[in-house]
C-alpha positions, 0 to 999 in steps of 0.5 A: 484134903491131904496134909503133909509136912507144913504144906497142904494140898487141898481140893477146892469146891467142885474142882477135881484138880488138886491145887497147891499154893504158897500163900496159906492160912495157918491155924492150929498147926494146919494150913488152908488155901481158902481164907473164906470161912463159912457158917452152916445156919440159915440155909433153906435145906442141907443141899443148899448148905452143901452147894453154897459151901462148895461155891465159897471154896470154904475149908473151915465151916462153923457149926452152932452146937446149941442150935444144930442137931447134926449128930443123929444118934447123939441127939436123938434125930431120926437116924434115917434123916440126912444130917450136916456131917453127911453133906459136909464130911469131916474128911473134907472140911474142918468142922469148927464148933461154935458157942453161938447162943451162949451168954455166960462164960460157963455156958460157953465152956460147957458147950465147947466141952460137949463139942469135944465129946461129940467130935471125938476129942476135937480141940478147935472151937470158935468161942463167942460169949454174947452180952446183948440179945438185941445187938449180939455184941460180945461180952468181952469180960466173959469172953476173956474169962472163957478163953483163959479156961478153954486154953488151959483145958487144951482147946485151940480157941478161935475167939469172936470179939469186939474190934478193940486192939488192946482186947485183941492183943490180950486174947492173943496173949492168953493163947488163942490161935486166932482172933476174930474181931467184928466188922459190924454187929452180927447179921447187920450187913453194915460192912467194915465200920472201923478200918483203922481199928482193924489195921491196928489189930493186924499190925500188932498180931502174931496170930491170924486175924479173921473178920467175923460178923457184919459183912454184907456183900462182896466188896465188904469182904474185899475191903477186910482183906485189903486191910491185911486181915488173914481171912473172913468168916460169914454166914448171913451174908451168904445164906440170907442172899436171894441166891446164896450159891451165887453170893458164895461164889462172889464172896470167894472171888472177893476174898481172893482179890482182896488178899492179892491186892493186899500182897500187891501193895496199893498206891498211896492216896493223893489229893491231886492227879498223877499222870499215868504216862510220864511227861519226860521225853515227850516229842516236841 
């Protein structure tokens, strides 16, 4: 990946051809051609993680700092064992540390600061503060508190939250670089449950809105993008599929198709039929 000026020239998946596009996703001063962000957990091994990530065309990959021992020398892992950064090198991917497993603002802030130390000053983080271990629904009060602390501490915060339009706007006003409302509970695969909330969030946002959690299959991702969301982040929908690499490829195509459909502008919904061919000027 090479960065130059305000445009990015990016390498997608296994394709060696360098592709340049004008429809880029901008986050924290960098531009990305891919609008599909992927997780790195739940795969059977690192090779499957690599192959699925490549098939997805993802450029931003999120890593649970509290759950993933991927810094050999820093966490005492056997230095002879492969680690995540070997298969997903930071030179090629933007590593997005996340605070999965944190249930208090203090724990989330501490985890982000640890990630910054481990990644040599890396500032981009995904904040999530959970409130309930059964539903993994976010604790929005603690999320707001942690976001304020992290932004003041110089972090570029991408924040996971509920699909409350007022809350999403507040997180943007705090200074989060991207707001990531859920489509449905984490890992549920239920798809987008409240389209109208997402539309309201998108229409009032000045930062990227990225659907995070709840996607189950390709059509869910396409719907999120058709609503105007700027991207989709997923892990379980890919890693939990019978064929994760094939599902990753499907998700890539769905995100691209949904984005194109949004930009193209769909026809209005009508109660009655409308002929595809005009009747004016028919012979006879």
